[in-house]
C-alpha positions as CSV (number, residue, x, y, z in Angstrom):
1,M,-15.3,84.8,77.0
2,Y,-16.1,81.6,75.6
3,R,-13.4,78.6,76.0
4,V,-13.4,77.0,73.0
5,L,-11.8,73.9,72.1
6,F,-11.2,73.9,68.3
7,T,-10.7,70.3,67.5
8,V,-10.4,69.1,63.8
9,C,-10.3,65.4,63.5
10,L,-9.5,62.8,60.8
11,L,-13.0,61.3,59.6
12,S,-13.1,57.8,58.2
13,F,-14.7,57.4,55.1
14,T,-18.4,56.1,55.8
15,P,-21.2,55.4,53.2
16,M,-22.7,58.4,54.5
17,L,-19.8,60.9,54.5
18,A,-19.2,59.7,51.2
19,R,-22.9,60.7,50.0
20,A,-22.3,64.0,51.7
21,Q,-19.0,64.8,50.0
22,R,-20.5,63.9,46.6
23,S,-23.7,66.1,47.0
24,N,-21.1,68.8,48.1
25,A,-19.1,68.2,45.5
26,A,-20.1,71.0,43.0
27,V,-20.2,73.7,46.1
28,R,-16.6,72.7,47.3
29,D,-15.0,73.2,43.6
30,R,-16.3,76.8,43.0
31,K,-13.5,79.2,43.1
32,F,-14.2,81.8,46.1
33,E,-12.6,84.5,43.7
34,N,-15.7,84.2,41.3
35,R,-17.8,85.7,44.1
36,V,-15.2,88.3,45.4
37,S,-13.7,89.9,42.4
38,H,-16.9,91.2,40.8
39,T,-16.7,94.5,38.6
40,T,-19.7,96.7,37.7
41,D,-19.9,97.8,33.7
42,N,-17.8,100.6,34.1
43,G,-14.9,98.8,35.8
44,A,-15.6,99.7,39.2
45,A,-15.4,97.0,42.1
46,T,-18.7,95.9,43.4
47,T,-19.2,96.4,47.5
48,M,-18.1,93.1,49.5
49,T,-20.7,92.5,52.1
50,S,-19.2,89.1,53.8
51,R,-16.6,89.2,56.2
52,A,-14.8,86.5,54.1
53,G,-14.8,89.2,51.0
54,F,-13.5,91.8,53.6
55,V,-10.8,89.8,54.9
56,L,-9.5,88.4,51.4
57,A,-9.7,92.0,50.1
58,R,-7.4,93.2,52.8
59,I,-4.8,90.5,53.1
60,D,-1.2,92.2,52.8
61,E,2.4,91.4,53.2
62,S,2.2,91.5,57.0
63,V,-1.0,88.9,57.0
64,V,1.0,86.4,54.8
65,R,4.3,86.8,57.1
66,E,1.5,85.5,60.5
67,L,0.2,82.9,57.9
68,A,3.9,81.9,57.1
69,R,4.9,81.7,60.8
70,A,1.8,79.4,61.6
71,W,2.8,77.2,58.6
72,Q,6.2,77.0,60.2
73,K,4.7,76.4,63.7
74,S,3.2,73.0,62.1
75,K,6.4,72.0,60.6
76,N,4.9,72.9,57.0
77,G,1.9,70.8,57.7
78,L,3.9,67.8,58.8
79,A,3.2,68.0,62.5
80,L,-0.1,66.6,63.9
81,E,-0.5,69.9,66.2
82,E,-2.1,72.8,64.4
83,A,-1.3,76.3,64.2
84,L,-4.0,79.3,64.5
85,V,-3.9,82.7,63.2
86,L,-7.0,85.1,64.5
87,I,-8.1,87.8,62.3
88,F,-8.9,91.3,63.9
89,R,-10.8,93.7,61.9
90,M,-9.1,97.5,63.0
91,G,-10.7,100.8,63.3
92,D,-8.9,102.0,59.8
93,G,-10.4,99.2,58.0
94,S,-7.5,97.2,57.7
95,I,-6.9,93.8,59.2
96,K,-4.4,92.6,61.6
97,A,-3.5,88.7,62.0
98,V,-2.2,87.4,65.1
99,Q,-0.8,84.3,66.3
100,G,-3.2,82.4,68.5
101,G,-0.4,80.6,70.8
102,W,0.9,77.0,70.8
103,T,-0.9,74.7,72.7
104,N,0.6,71.3,71.5
105,E,-2.5,69.8,70.6
106,A,-2.9,67.0,68.1
107,K,-5.2,67.9,65.3
108,R,-7.2,70.7,67.8
109,F,-6.6,73.9,69.4
110,T,-7.7,75.6,72.6
111,F,-7.7,79.4,72.9
112,E,-9.9,82.1,74.5
113,W,-13.0,83.5,72.1
114,S,-13.3,87.1,71.7
115,Q,-16.0,88.9,69.9
116,A,-13.2,91.1,68.3
117,I,-12.1,87.8,66.3
118,Y,-13.2,88.6,62.8
119,A,-12.0,85.5,60.9
120,I,-9.7,82.3,62.0
121,V,-7.2,80.7,60.0
122,H,-5.4,77.6,61.0
123,T,-3.3,74.8,59.4
124,H,-4.4,71.4,58.6
125,P,-2.0,68.5,58.7
126,N,-0.9,67.4,55.1
127,K,-2.3,63.7,56.0
128,S,-5.6,65.1,56.9
129,F,-8.6,66.8,54.9
130,S,-7.3,70.0,53.4
131,E,-10.9,71.7,53.9
132,P,-12.4,72.7,56.8
133,Q,-14.3,70.0,58.5
134,D,-17.7,69.4,60.8
135,A,-15.8,71.1,63.9
136,D,-14.6,74.2,62.1
137,I,-17.8,74.9,60.3
138,A,-19.6,74.5,63.8
139,I,-17.2,77.3,65.2
140,A,-17.8,79.1,62.2
141,D,-21.5,78.8,62.3
142,R,-21.9,79.5,65.9
143,F,-19.6,82.8,65.9
144,Q,-20.5,83.7,62.6
145,V,-16.7,84.2,61.3
146,P,-15.1,82.9,58.2
147,M,-13.2,79.7,59.0
148,F,-9.9,79.5,56.5
149,T,-7.7,76.4,56.1
150,I,-4.1,76.9,55.0
151,T,-2.3,73.5,53.8
152,N,0.3,72.1,51.2
153,K,-2.9,71.7,48.7
154,G,-4.4,75.4,49.1
155,M,-6.1,77.8,51.2
156,F,-9.5,77.0,51.8
157,L,-12.7,78.8,53.4
158,Y,-15.8,78.2,54.7
159,D,-18.1,81.0,54.7
160,P,-20.9,80.9,57.4
161,S,-22.7,83.5,55.4
162,T,-23.2,81.4,52.2
163,K,-22.7,78.0,54.0
164,T,-20.1,77.0,51.2
165,I,-16.6,75.8,51.0
166,S,-14.1,77.2,48.6
167,T,-10.9,77.1,47.2
168,V,-9.0,80.4,48.0
169,L,-6.0,79.7,46.4
170,E,-4.2,76.7,45.0
171,S,-1.0,74.9,46.5
172,L,1.0,77.1,48.6
173,D,0.2,80.3,46.6
174,W,-0.8,81.7,50.0
175,L,2.3,82.3,50.9
176,K,3.1,84.6,48.0
177,P,2.1,88.0,48.5
178,E,1.5,88.8,44.7
179,A,-0.8,86.0,45.0
180,W,-3.7,88.4,46.8
181,A,-3.6,91.0,44.0
182,R,-6.5,89.6,42.5
183,Y,-8.5,90.0,45.8
184,S,-6.7,93.4,46.5
185,Q,-8.1,95.1,43.5
186,V,-11.5,95.8,45.8
187,T,-9.4,98.0,48.3
188,G,-6.9,99.4,45.6
189,K,-3.7,97.9,47.2
190,S,-0.5,97.1,45.0
191,Y,1.8,94.6,45.6
192,Q,4.4,95.6,43.2
């Protein structure tokens, strides 16, 4: 087991950071949905190979409930303390979302690493950057797991398999089970 200190820090704008943000602007503005829900000429969904695509295609009402609980723990993004949800892949092909506990640490989170973790979702304070930041990206790259952030501006994803940051859903749409229908087409789930 690794003891992971999950730290999200507010970065000050420096000329170097501003250049890096401008150079990545095109990548960050792409919608993840364009890479997830591809269909073949006969209308069948293509096979998704990345962990991020696997997770997105299987988010259901139980996962959305856990995301909502994390959002409530963070006082809807008003608190500096972050909430964490760990995603596990189950033997039947589904995913399970589990709260990562509460450490009462400002802009960071400490948890025990397990190789069974399939993806990480955490809140960012409303006054912080919405997208995954350097510490988030370092953990995702180290353990090769998708890193999601949930904020009042939307849900964002850093996918270590593509090294890109994408918008998954805008504003608080990630709290609405029906908003996940476009991703669930791959697995044939229905939210109606």
